[in-house]
C-alpha positions as a LaTeX table, in Angstrom:
\begin{tabular}{lrrr}
\hline
Residue & $x$ (\AA) & $y$ (\AA) & $z$ (\AA) \\
\hline
Met1 & 7.45 & 17.88 & 15.47 \\
Ser2 & 5.76 & 19.29 & 18.52 \\
Ala3 & 2.63 & 17.54 & 19.73 \\
Arg4 & 1.04 & 20.99 & 20.01 \\
Lys5 & 0.85 & 21.02 & 16.19 \\
Ala6 & $-0.72$ & 17.57 & 15.85 \\
Leu7 & $-4.33$ & 18.73 & 15.61 \\
Arg8 & $-3.42$ & 21.31 & 12.96 \\
Leu9 & $-1.41$ & 18.68 & 11.09 \\
Met10 & $-4.31$ & 16.23 & 11.03 \\
Ala11 & $-6.67$ & 18.99 & 9.88 \\
His12 & $-4.39$ & 19.57 & 6.87 \\
Val13 & $-4.24$ & 15.83 & 6.20 \\
Ser14 & $-8.03$ & 15.51 & 6.28 \\
Asp15 & $-8.26$ & 18.35 & 3.74 \\
Arg16 & $-6.45$ & 16.06 & 1.30 \\
Gly17 & $-8.37$ & 12.86 & 2.04 \\
Glu18 & $-8.94$ & 10.18 & 4.62 \\
Ala19 & $-5.98$ & 9.24 & 6.83 \\
Ile20 & $-6.25$ & 5.47 & 6.56 \\
Val21 & $-2.86$ & 4.52 & 8.00 \\
Arg22 & $-1.85$ & 6.59 & 11.03 \\
Arg23 & 1.56 & 5.92 & 12.54 \\
Ala24 & 4.08 & 7.83 & 14.63 \\
Tyr25 & 7.66 & 6.67 & 15.06 \\
Ala26 & 9.62 & 7.41 & 18.24 \\
Asp27 & 11.12 & 6.00 & 21.41 \\
Trp28 & 7.88 & 6.11 & 23.37 \\
Thr29 & 9.70 & 5.18 & 26.60 \\
Asn30 & 11.38 & 8.60 & 26.53 \\
Pro31 & 9.70 & 11.02 & 29.00 \\
Arg32 & 10.01 & 13.80 & 26.40 \\
Gln33 & 7.33 & 12.00 & 24.37 \\
Leu34 & 4.63 & 12.36 & 27.04 \\
Ala35 & 2.68 & 15.07 & 25.17 \\
Trp36 & 2.79 & 12.98 & 21.99 \\
Arg37 & 1.70 & 9.84 & 23.86 \\
Arg38 & $-1.43$ & 11.69 & 24.95 \\
Met39 & $-2.02$ & 12.97 & 21.42 \\
Leu40 & $-1.76$ & 9.46 & 19.96 \\
His41 & $-4.95$ & 8.47 & 21.76 \\
Thr42 & $-6.75$ & 11.66 & 20.77 \\
Leu43 & $-5.99$ & 11.21 & 17.07 \\
Ala44 & $-6.04$ & 7.39 & 16.90 \\
Ile45 & $-2.42$ & 7.24 & 15.77 \\
Arg46 & $-0.60$ & 3.93 & 16.19 \\
Pro47 & 2.74 & 4.34 & 17.98 \\
Ile48 & 5.68 & 2.53 & 16.40 \\
Gln49 & 8.30 & 1.90 & 19.07 \\
Gln50 & 11.94 & 2.55 & 18.15 \\
Phe51 & 14.43 & 2.27 & 21.00 \\
His52 & 17.55 & 4.43 & 20.90 \\
Tyr53 & 20.20 & 1.74 & 20.73 \\
Ala54 & 22.91 & 4.28 & 19.95 \\
His55 & 23.19 & 8.05 & 20.32 \\
Gln56 & 22.09 & 10.12 & 17.31 \\
Lys57 & 21.11 & 7.17 & 15.13 \\
Asn58 & 18.02 & 7.28 & 12.94 \\
Ala59 & 16.12 & 4.13 & 13.90 \\
Ser60 & 12.77 & 5.93 & 13.66 \\
Asp61 & 13.64 & 7.40 & 10.26 \\
Ala62 & 14.67 & 3.98 & 8.95 \\
Ala63 & 11.47 & 2.35 & 10.22 \\
Leu64 & 9.32 & 5.04 & 8.58 \\
Ile65 & 11.16 & 4.64 & 5.27 \\
Met66 & 10.77 & 0.84 & 5.31 \\
Asp67 & 7.06 & 1.13 & 6.13 \\
Ala68 & 6.57 & 3.71 & 3.36 \\
Met69 & 8.13 & 1.31 & 0.84 \\
Glu70 & 5.79 & $-1.46$ & 1.99 \\
Leu71 & 2.78 & 0.86 & 1.81 \\
Arg72 & 3.82 & 1.83 & $-1.72$ \\
Ser73 & 2.79 & $-1.59$ & $-2.98$ \\
Arg74 & $-0.30$ & $-1.94$ & $-0.78$ \\
Arg75 & $-3.61$ & $-2.94$ & $-2.33$ \\
Pro76 & $-5.82$ & $-1.04$ & $-2.53$ \\
Arg77 & $-3.20$ & 1.50 & $-3.44$ \\
Leu78 & $-2.78$ & 4.62 & $-1.33$ \\
Asp79 & $-3.18$ & 7.91 & $-3.19$ \\
Gly80 & $-0.82$ & 9.82 & $-0.93$ \\
Ile81 & 1.52 & 9.65 & 2.01 \\
Cys82 & 2.11 & 12.41 & 4.55 \\
Ile83 & 5.48 & 12.78 & 6.24 \\
Ala84 & 5.76 & 15.15 & 9.19 \\
Ser85 & 9.43 & 16.05 & 9.41 \\
Cys86 & 12.01 & 18.65 & 8.46 \\
Asp87 & 14.73 & 16.08 & 7.86 \\
Ser88 & 16.54 & 15.77 & 4.54 \\
Asp89 & 16.78 & 12.00 & 5.18 \\
Phe90 & 13.25 & 11.72 & 3.75 \\
Thr91 & 14.16 & 13.30 & 0.40 \\
Gly92 & 14.92 & 9.91 & $-1.19$ \\
Ile93 & 11.73 & 8.19 & $-0.06$ \\
Ala94 & 9.66 & 11.17 & $-1.20$ \\
Gly95 & 11.18 & 10.81 & $-4.67$ \\
Arg96 & 10.59 & 7.04 & $-4.77$ \\
Leu97 & 6.95 & 7.46 & $-3.73$ \\
Arg98 & 6.38 & 10.11 & $-6.38$ \\
Glu99 & 7.92 & 7.80 & $-9.00$ \\
Ala100 & 5.26 & 5.27 & $-7.98$ \\
Asp101 & 2.60 & 7.94 & $-8.62$ \\
Ile102 & 1.87 & 8.39 & $-4.91$ \\
Ala103 & 1.54 & 12.00 & $-3.81$ \\
Val104 & 3.83 & 13.06 & $-0.98$ \\
Tyr105 & 2.65 & 15.72 & 1.45 \\
Gly106 & 5.29 & 17.06 & 3.78 \\
Phe107 & 4.64 & 18.92 & 7.02 \\
Gly108 & 7.25 & 20.66 & 9.11 \\
Arg109 & 8.89 & 23.77 & 10.48 \\
Pro110 & 10.04 & 26.70 & 8.35 \\
Asp111 & 13.65 & 25.45 & 8.70 \\
Ala112 & 12.80 & 22.22 & 6.85 \\
Ser113 & 15.42 & 20.87 & 4.47 \\
Pro114 & 14.97 & 22.59 & 1.08 \\
Ala115 & 15.68 & 19.26 & $-0.63$ \\
Phe116 & 12.90 & 17.49 & 1.28 \\
Val117 & 10.48 & 20.36 & 0.64 \\
Ala118 & 11.25 & 20.20 & $-3.10$ \\
Ala119 & 10.84 & 16.41 & $-3.16$ \\
Cys120 & 7.26 & 16.64 & $-1.86$ \\
Asn121 & 4.25 & 17.34 & $-4.07$ \\
His122 & 3.12 & 19.82 & $-1.47$ \\
Phe123 & 4.72 & 21.02 & 1.77 \\
Val124 & 2.92 & 22.77 & 4.63 \\
Phe125 & 4.99 & 24.81 & 7.05 \\
Leu126 & 3.51 & 24.44 & 10.54 \\
\hline
\end{tabular}
């Protein structure tokens, strides 16, 4: 997701409640992440570093999914989790979170995976 949409994204999130856990997953050493690195400070988002050990692998996706599963059992329990992506890889975790009675709010481009969109309680096209 483009950093230019971050403020709009967080405005939508705040409409649904307080963003208690704020994380962004990427290879923050990559120069292409410069705009996002600036936005992290503005929005108090904690960067989660994921190096690219191999080309076209999903280290960031895997880290987000593992963290979401841990947050699922957090006390006090979270009411919802927001995932900003268009990737169908998040369809499974969205379903697991919903099974745990945690609302899933997706945010992404109009070309988002139809399966991921359907797996979310609500999806906002940015």
